[in-house]
N, C-alpha and C positions, 0 to 999 in steps of 0.2 A: 397518364397525366391529364387532368381536366383542362380543356381549352375553351375559351369564350368564342365559339364560332357558330354563326347562324347565317345561312344563305336564304334570302327571301326573294321569291319571284312570283309575278302574277301569271296565271294560266288563263288562256283565252279559248273559247269554244271555236273549233275548226270543223271543216267539212268531214275530216276523217279522224278527228281527235275528240274525245269526250272525257267527262269526269269519271265515267266507268272505267276507261282505260287506265287512268292514273291510280285509282283505288285498287284495281286488279293487279297492277304492277307492284305497288307498294305493299299490298297485303298478300302477294304471292298466291292469288286465288283466281277463280273463274267467275266472270260476271257477264250476264246477258245484257246487251245495250239495245233497248227498244227503239231509240231514236235513229241509230245507224243500222239497225236490223242485223246485228252480228254479235258474236261473243268474244270476250277478251280472256285469254288464259295465260297465266304466268305461274302455274303450279310447279313447273320444272325447276324454278329458282327458289323454292321455299325452304331450303335447308338452313338459310341464315336468318329467317324471320322468327323472332323469339316472342313477340307480343303484338297484338292488334286490338284496338278498341275504338269505339265511337263516343265522343264527348257531346252530349245533347244538352241544350238549355232546359230549364225547368218548364214543364208543361207540354213538351213535345211527346207525341205518341211513341210508345216503346218499340213499335215495329221498325222505326227508323234506326234502331241500334244495329240493324243488319247492314254490313258494308254495301251490299248490292242496292238495298232500298235507299241508303244514304246517298250513294252516287247518282242514282236515277232521279231522286228528288231534286238534287241541285241542278242536274241537266234539264229537267222539265221546267224548273222555275225560270231558267234563262231562255229556253227554247220557245216557251209560250209568249214571250215578250218580243221575239224577233218577227218583224213584219215580212222580211224576205231573207233568204239564205243564198240566192244566186246573185253573183256579181258583187258581193260585199267586199269592201276594202278594209273595214275595221270590224273585228268580231268582239263580242262582249266578253268581259272578264268573268270567269266562272268562280275562281277561288284564288287564294294566295297559298303558295307552297313554301314550306320551310324545310331545310335540311339542318338538323341540330346535332352537333358533335357531343357525344356522351362519354363519360369516363369509362374505362374498361372494367371488366368483371372483378378484378382484384382490388379496385378502389371503391366501387359502388356495386351492390347486389342488383339483380334484375328488377326487383320491386322498387328499390331506391331510384334506379334510373327511370322507371316508369313515373314515379312521383315527381322527379325533376322535370320531366317532359310535361306533365299535367300543369305544374306550376308555371312553366314558361308559356303554355297556351293560355292559362288564366290571366297571366300578366299582359300578354300581347293583345288579347281580345278586350280587356278592360271591362267597361260596363255593358258592352254589346252582347246580346244573347245569340252568339254565332255558333253553329255546329262545327265540329272538327273531327277529322279522321287521323288516328295516330298509328303508326307502324314502326316498330323498332327492329333494326337489323343488326346482327352481330356476326360479321364475317369470320371471327375467330372460331365459330362453330363449323365452318366449312373445312373439309379435309384438305383442299388444295390451297387454302389461305396461308398455311404454314404459321399459324399463331398470330394472325393479324389482330391488332387491337382497335381497329377502326369501328367501334360501335357507334351507331348514329340512329337518329329518329327522323322519319318522314312525317310531316304534319301538313294536312290540307285543310284550310279554314274556309268555309263558305262565307260569302259576302252578304247574304240576306238573313236577317234574324228570323228564327223559327221557319226557315226555308221559304217563306212567302212575303216577308216584309220588304220595305224599300232597301236598296243596296247601300251599304256603308262604303263610302268612297274615300274618306280621309282616315282610314284605319291606322296605317303606319307612316304615311307620308302626306304632306299637304302641298301639292303642286299649285303654283300660281302663274298667271300670265302677266308679263310686264316687260316693257322695252325702254324704261327710263332708268336713270342712274347707272347706266352701263350694264344692266341686267340682261340676260338672254330673254328670248321670247317666252320660254317656259323654264321655271326654276323651282326647286324644292325649298319652300319657306321653312317648314318644320319637318323633322323626321325622327325616327327611332334610332338611337345609338345601340345597335345590336350587341357589340362587344361589352359595353358597360352594363346593359340590362342583363345579359347572360351571366356576366361576372357576378353581379349582385345576387342573382338567383342561386348560383352555385355556392358562393361563400356563405350565404344565409343558410342554405340547406346543410352544408358541411357543419356549420356551427350547431344546428339543431341535433345532428347525429353525434356530436361530441368528437368530430374528426378534426385533425390539424392539417388537412389537405390544402394545397396551394393551387390556385388557378393560374395557368400559364399567362403571364401578362402580355398585353399587346406591345409590339415594338415601338420605340420612340418615334421612328419614321416608318409607319406601317405600310404594308403592301396593299394593293387594291384587288377587288374582285374582277376577274377577267371574264369576258363573254366567251362562248364557245368559238365564235368566229376569230377572235384574237388568239386564243390558245392554239387553234389548229391552222390558222392562216399565217400570221406574221410572227414567226418564232423570234426573230431578231429584236422586234419591238418589245416583247415580253422579257427577253433575256437582258437587254440593255437596261430596261426600267428596274428590274430586280437587282442587277448589279449596282446601279446607282443608289437604290435604297439601302443595299447592304453596306456600301461605303458610308452613307450618312449615319446609319446605326452605329457602325464602328467608331466614327468620329464623335458621336455623342457619348458612347460608352467610355472612350478613353479621353474625353474632354472634361469640362468642369463638372464636378460631382453634383453640385446643387442644381445646375441646369438639367442634368439627366433625371434627377429625382422629381423635379417639378414637372418635367415633361411626362414622366410616367404617372404622376398623380392625377393629372387631368381634372383638377378642381377639388380632389379629395384632400383631406388633411394629412394622411399618412398612408404608408403601404407596408406590407409584410416584408421582412428581410428575406424570407424564402423566395419572394417574387424576384428580388435582385439576383439571387443565385440562378433562378430559372432563366432569366433574361441572358445572363452571361453564358449559360450552357447552350443557348441557341446560336450565339455569335462567336464565342471563343472556343477553340478546339481543345487546347491543352488544359488539363485539370489544374495543373500548378499555376498557369496563367490566370485561370478563372479565380482561384483562391486569392492570389495576390491582388487582382483588381478589385475583388469584393472587399478585401480588408482595406485597400486604399480608399474606396468610396466611403465605407463606414467610419474610417478614421479621419476623414476630412473635417476641418474645423467648422465648416458650414452645414454639416450633417448632424442631426440629433437622433440618437437611438433611444427607444422607449421600451419599457417592459411593464408587466403587471406587478403592482406592489404586493409583496408577500409578507404577512405578519411574522416577524421573527426569522425570516429565511432570505436567502439570496436567490434572485431570479435573473434569468438571462434576457436580454432585449429581443423582442420579436417584431418590432415596428421601427420604421425610420421615416424621418421627414427632414425638411430644411430648417435652418435657423430662422429664416424670414417667416415661414408659415407657422413655426412654433411661437414666435412673438405675436403674430396676428391672432392665432387662436387663443393664446393666453390673455391678450388684451380684451378680446371679446368675452372670455370667461369672467374677467373682472367686472365687465359691464353687466353681465347676467347676474352675478352675485349682488351687485348694487341695485339691480332692478327688483330684487326680492323685497326690498324695503320701500319701493315706489311702484308706480304703475307705468314706468317707461316702456316695459316690454310686457305684453299681455298675450297669453296663449289660450286659444279657443280650440279645444279638442273635442271630437265627437266620434260616434261609432261609424259614421260615413260622411261623405263630403256634403251631403244635404244638411246634416245636423250642424256641421261647421259653418255653413253659409247662414243658417238661421241665427246662430249666435252672433255672427258678424252683423247681420241686419238689425238685431235687437240693440246693438251698440249705437245705432243712429249716427253714423259718421257722415258728415256733410262734405268736407273738403278732404278727400283722401286720395292718395296715389296707390293704385293697385299694381302690384309687382309680381312677376312670375318668371320662371325660367323660359317659358314659351308664352306666346300670346294666347294660345288656347287654354292655358291654365287659368287665365284671368277672365275668360269670356262670361261664365255664369255669374261670377261675383260682380263684374262690371254692369251686367244687366240688372241685378238686384239693387245696386247702389245708384243706378242711373248715371254712371260715370261717363264723362266725355272721352273721346278717343285719345286726346292728349294726356289723360290721366292714367292710361294703361301703358306701362312701360316694362321693359325687361330689367333684370337685376343690375346689369352693367350701367344702364342709363339712370336707374334710381340712385346708384352710389354717387354719380357725378351730377345729380340734379341739384340746382342752386335755389330754385324757387321754394319758398316755405309752404308747408301744408299742415293740416291738422294732424294727420296720421299717415303712416305707410302700412298698407294692408298686403299681406302675403297669404292668399287663400290656400295655396298648396305648398306650405313650407317644407313638407317631407320630400319634395322634388328638387329642392335647392341644394347644391353641393356645399360642402363645409366652408370652403374658402370664400365663396360668394356670400353665404349667410353671415360669416364673421365680418366681412367687409361692410355688409349692409347694417349690421348691429352697431358697428363703430361709427358709421356715417350718421345713423339716426341718433346715436348717443351724443355726438358732437353738435348736431343741429338742434338738439332738445326736441325731437319729434317723437311722438308715441309710435311704437312699432307693434302691430297686431299680427300674430302668426297663427294661421289655421293649420291644424294637425289632424289628419284623417287617420284614426287608429286602425281602420280596416284596410287601408291601402298598403300594397306591397311595393309601391314605387320608390322609395328613397329611404327605406328603413335601414339601408346600409350606410346612411349618412349619420354618423354618430352624434354630431353636434345638435341636430334637430331633436333627437330623442333625449339628449341631456337637458336641453332647454325645457322641453315639455315635462320632464321628470322633476326638474327643480322649480318650475313656475306654475305648473298646473295645480288648481285647487283640489284638495282631497275631498272627493265626493263618495257617498255611499253607493256601492255597486253590488249587483248580484254576484254570487260566487262564479258563475259561468263567464264573467268578464275578466277573470284573473288571467286566463291564457291570452286574451287579446292585449291586456296591459303588458305582459311579458314580451309578446311578439313586437309590440310597439316600442319597447325599451323603457317603459315607465316602471323601473325596478323598485323604487321607493314605495309606490302604492301597491304593487303586486306582492312584494315580500310581506308587507304589513297585513295584507289581506289573507295571506297563507300562514300567518304566524302560529296558528293553532296546530298546524301540521308540520312544524319545523322543530326538530330535536337536535341539540348540539352534542355530538358524539357518534361513534360508529354504531351500526345497527345491532351487531351481536352483543355489544356492551350495554345497550339500553333496553332491548326487548328481544325475546326469542320468537322465531317464526311460528305461525299459527297453523302449520300443516302444509299440504301440497299446493294450496292456493295462495301461498304467501311466498313471494320471490324477493330476492335481494338484487338490486341493480348496482353494479360496480364496474368501473372502467379500468380497474387495476388488474392486469392479466395474472399477476402473481397471487391474487386473492381469490380468483374464480374457483379454482379447484379446491382450495381450502374451505370456501363457503359451501360448496356442494357437499364435501365430506361431512361438514358439521350438520348440514340439513339432513343427510342420510343417518347420521348418528342420532339426531333428535328423533327421527321417525322410528328408528329401532328401539329407542327407549319408550316411546309412546305406544307402540304396537309390537311387542316382541314376537308375536306369531307371524307377522308379515315379513317374509324373508326376501332379500333382493335377488335379482338375476344378473348374471355377468356374461358379457359377450366380448370376445377379443376381436378388435378391428383397428386398422390403422396403427398397428404397433402398440396398442394400449388396451386395457380392460375397461369396458364401459359398464357401469352398474345402473340398473333400473329397478323401479318398483312398479307393480301393476297399478294403473291409475295415475302414474306420475306424468307430468308434462315434460316434453323434450323440445329442443330447439335445433333446427337444421343449420349447419354451418357451410353447406355447399349446395349449389344449384345443380341438379341433375338434368342435363339437356338431352333431348332425343328428337325423333321425328315429329312428335306431337308437342303441343305447348307444355311447358314444364309444370309438373304438379309438386315436386319437391324443390323448394326454393330456399336459398340461404336467408335466414331470418324468419322463416315460417315456424309455426308451433303445431304440436300434435300431442294427443294423450295416448299413452301406451295401454293397449287392451290385452295383448298376449305377447309372449316371448317364446321364440323357437330357437334356443341356443344351439341346437344341433346343426341347423341350416344357416344360422346367423341372420335371422329375419325377425322383424317386429310387425305386429298388427297394430296400426296406429290410426286413430281418429284425427285426421289432419284438419286443422281449423279452416273452415270454409269450403272443404272438398268432400269430406266424409271418410269412410274407413278405407284404408289402403294397406297393402303389404309392402314393407320397406326393407330393402336389402341394406344391412348396416355397412357392408363393405363399400357400396357405391355412394350412399348418402351419409356423409360425415355428420354426426349428431352428438349431443350430450344432454345431460340433465338441465332443465330450465330452473333449477332452484336458485342459481345465480346467473344473471345474464348481463350483457353489456348495455350501454345506453342506447346504441343504435338498434339493438334487438328489442328493447322495451317499447319502441314506438308502435310495434304491432302486437303487443301482448294482449291476451284476451281481456275483455272488459271486467270479467268477474274475478280476476286475480288481483290480490292486494300487493302493491309494489312498495318495497322499502328501499328508497333511493339514497345512495351514499354520495356525498360530495367530498371526495378525497383530494382533489386538486382544484386550484382556482381557475384553471383553463376551461373547465367544463361546468362551471357553476350555473351559467345562464341556461345551458341545455338541460341540466337537471331540474332547475326551477320550472322551466317550460313544461317538461314532462309531468311534474307534479301538478301544475296548474291545469293541464289537459285532462287529468284523471282525478276523479273525486275520491278514490280509495288509495291514494298514495301518501306516503310519509317521507319527509326529507330528514336525513341524518347528516349533519354537517361536522366534519372532522375539526378538531380544535386547532389544527395547523392552518386551516382555511379561515375560520371565523369563530368568534365566541359570543357575539351579540348580533342582534338584527341590524344595527347600524353598520357593523363590519361586513355582514353578509350583503347588504345593499351595495357597498363600495366594491366588493369582490365581484358581484353580479354585473355591475356597470362595466368593470374592466374586462369581463369575459364575453361581452357582446360580440357578435360576428364582426362588426365594425365599431369598436368602442370610440367614445369621444377622447380626443387627445388629452383633455384635462383629467381623465380617469386613469391615465397611465403615469409612470414615473420615469424621468430621464435617467437612463442607465447606459454606461459605456460598454461597448462590446469588447470582451477580454481578448479575443483573437485579433481584432482590429488594433487595439492598444499595443499588443505585443508586436504586431507588424510595424506599427509606428516607431516603437522603441528600436526595433531591428534596423529600420531604415535610417533612424537618427544615428545609430552607431556607425553604419556604413558611410553616412554623409560626413561624420566627424573624423573618419579615419583616412582622410585624404593626405595627411602628412606622413603616412607610412609608405615609404618608397621601396620597391622591390626591383633589383636589377637582375638581368639575365644571368650574370655570373654567380648570383646567389643561389641559383636553382641547379641542383645536380640531378640530371635525368636518371642516372643509374647510381644511386647512393650505395656506399659500402656498408656492410653490417656494423651495428653499434659496438660489437665486441671485437672489432678488428684491432690488433695491437697498435696500429698506427694512430688510432683515434682514442685509445683507452685513456690517455692522460687528459685530453680535452674533455672527454665525457665525464671524468671523475670530478672535474671542477664545476661547481654549480653556476649556472648562468644567471639565476635570480636569487634573491634573498627570501626565504620562506618564513611565514609567520610561525611563532612557537605555540604549539598546542599543548594542553595539559596532558600529563602522562596517563594513559588509559589504565583501568583497573586490570589486575592480573586475571587471566582466564585460562582455560585448559590449553595445554601446549599440544599443537598438532604438528605432524611431520612437515617440514618445510617443503614448499613447492618451488621448483626451479623457475626463475624468472624467464619469461619468454616461452615456456612450454606449457601446454594445456594440462589440466588435471586429468586424472583417470576418468572421473565422471564426465568431463567435457569431451574427452577423446571417444569414449564409448557412445555418448549421445551423438557426436558428429558422425561416427561410423554408421549408426543405425539410421540417422536421418538421411544420409546419402545413399542408402540402399533401400529402394521401395519395397522389395520383397521382405526384407527384415523388418521394415516399419509396419507392413501389413501383418506380419506374424506377431509383433508386439501388440498391435491393436486387437488381435484375436485373443492374446493372453489377457489383456485388460478387460475385454468383454466377458471372457469365460469366468474370471474370478471376481467379477464386479458384484457388489452387494445385491443388485437386482436379480442375479441368477440364483435360484434356489439351490442348485447343485454346485455351488462354487467350491466347496471343500472337495467333492469328488473330482471336479475338473482340475483342481490344484494337484491332487495326488497323481492323476493320469499324466499331467504335463511334466511333473518332476520325474515320474517313472520313464517317460519318453526321453528326457534329457540324460538321465543316468547318473552322471557325475555330480555329486552334491557340491563340490568345491569349484565347479566351473563358473565362468562369468554368466552364462545363460541362467544357471540355477540361482545365482545371486540376484539377477534381475527379477526372476519370478518371485523369489522370497520377498524382495523389497516391495513389489507390487501387491502381494497378498497381505503384507503387514502394514501397508500404508493406510493413512486415514481415508475413509470412504470419500470418493469423488462426488461432487455435486451433480455431475452429468457423466453418463457413460459414453466414451468416445466411440463413434461408429463410422467415421469417415477419415480418409487420409488427410483431409483439409482441416481436421480439428487441431486444436492446440496440442503440440507435442512436448512432453517433458517426462523426466524420470524422477521418481521419488528421492528426496534427500537422504532417506535411510539407506540408499544404495551405497553411499560413501562408506558406511560401516561394514557392509557386506563384501565389498571388493577388497582384494589383497593389497598390500602396500605397494607392490610393483607388478606391472603387467607387461607382457610382451605383445607385440602386434599380432602374433599368431593366435593368441587366446581371444583377442577381440574379433579376429576373423572367424574363429570357430563359433563364437557366440552369435554373430550375424548369420552364419550358415545354419545354425540350429533354429534361429527365429525364422529364417526363410523356409525351412522345412515345415515349421508350424503354420506357415501361410498356405500350404497345399490343402486342397479340399478333402483329399482322402485322409490326411492326418487329422484334420479338424473333425471329420465325421466319426473317426474312431475315438477321439477324446471326449467330445461333447456333441452327441447326436441331436440333442434337443436343448436349445438355449432360449430362455424367455427373458427378454430385456424390456423393462418398462422405462420409457423415457418420459418423465413428467415435466420437462422443461419446454416443450414445444408450445407455440402459440395456439390456443384453442380455435382461433379463426383462421389459421394458416391453411392455404389451399393445397399444400404439399402433403402427401400421405406419409 
């Protein structure tokens, strides 16, 4: 489960500690420290280190990409500014260290986890050209970890741009001195909200990959980060605090639903319903209690559930908000639509913040109030407009401001949360004051605030842009402009219905797992028709036959970890050069690595003729992508992928959209954090059913039950003493029409199970007989080429053709082919309905016992080897990206 956890700490230079020691420990390597004249070695702990890299600003010499050179350069930059080292009481800060929690390998691949870490570093460093060292540890790779899922990243960010510039002191926190208004001597005026920032990065990245993953929400009464002295010193202090917070969280969870949701929103307009279930999973132990409480929250009259509108279909709600926030955002949306006919709200968007400020300066505003979430967001704009200090206020003060002004300027509207922005729009609308919103398209800071993107998309003027700007528009949420820019590459209909693939360098991108194998088979059939002399090669691995052509692209579905950095990674691509079907190996030209020999048994792979959306992010640039939008949930991710690649075509299913206008609305609703007005209020069916059930219980208070009415040991219904009372109906039944005459079957005694049910119960209660039945089903299944021979051997082993066991085998052989071959005792168990005709009219228990005994004998390995020594079962229903072999 993805969690929004980041721990940030400054590191100081000490007499016996240096940057080289930190980099050596995180990178599990050996580094010589010239300042301390010693070497640091942590190679013995390197089995959990899966990735290491240096992030350098543009213009830095490439030799600093070495971890040792990076660490020594940062140490030297600080040491040469120290006038003395003896007797120092305060040592200089060398860097900031971050510990970032990353999703496990079954949620994000290694390369995807690396990309998340890079984005987080880019987001935290902002416009500063700061170097950083990244090391990713995965303790699940350790043998003694017993499958731990605590994958995390260590990030060390230098504080001097280009290693030599002046130190950046207000990178993530702005400490201030002040002893007035009851403030302490030193306090933090502004700081980074690490949980919110990490959550935004993760949700946005999941949306780009077309994943529906949910980030674990922060508790309504969150815990605090404890220092090492507190954790190892005063145990009672930590325990008592956590117990108090736990009680507060339970009180909020079982309290008013609207208060809970608004606490969890933290300024946003809505949250995913999956986050509510994740919160309850952390604090409520019993699953039944969690389900009941979730339904109670969603069924509350003050809670509004929303879903994506589906043209001609029924959708389920995925988001939730409160009625107060829903009315607030709806009123702000009406003001936005009214502003389309006036100039009450003006949006100034640019490729960077400098371009936004230039447009604001060109407007020549004289008496303007500059508003921002933080004072630092308004600093540059206030300097350009020569604004006085009293004219620079926060959003909360701007909403309550009574003095009239010419305009309200928000230079960084992308950083304002939805609730504050909606309240600011309504305040400006009521005061008849012009509102100017600056929107930086390149900023990643608030693109998870859907209302800002919606305003910019509705009110930004349509300007001619180069095709390379399409991806930037999609990332910023300006879907109207982006879709119309890509209209020449949008086709309505599935890919195979509109155009055929153009060879091995034309792939279909589809997120429907049921269509992947079908599309791969069609691509291979097309290749066989185009080149009949080119024959495919087949290798059996992971319980399936994998077919390849020489020169065909393949995609890896599993990361192969080892003592060295992984070369075969999930989501990577390679081109098949040779096939050794005898040893089960391929000679593959792996993209970015070169020619390697790949063991098909270790590296799970398949043909790349059809790939998933998350896999297409790393597809080779020369490959033409045919991207299908088969569901509205992933429309934004598919459009972004098409905008990033110039040789991609979008194929939109008719169930999703039929026109460009419909596609724009669908894309707006599929943003990682869509605007509330892009969704539709939909009641949760489970919550409504729970409300109906609770209403029935509440209205059944007049039904009284006395202790005398309950008989702990009731007598059988066919007891002669109660036969007369039982014959008298207690209620009057409705009269139903007489059914049509059908085939007359022998009557079944009331209260006694049928023969079919008795036999099924006997087999299900005997694990050996059940295993023998599984063997029979696998042996005579349609995927076994020798099913007829296996049937004859099994019937010969049974001997008696009129026995119950023989009837079971005949019914299984003549039954309609199953969709999936059962291969586990946990699979759904049932007997074919044709067995009713095979069984005699009456059975004795001894015959059922004999049938179970014969099936138990069929479960023996010796018997199975004699009957079917070689059984090949093809299971085509497993998930292609499943990690289980």
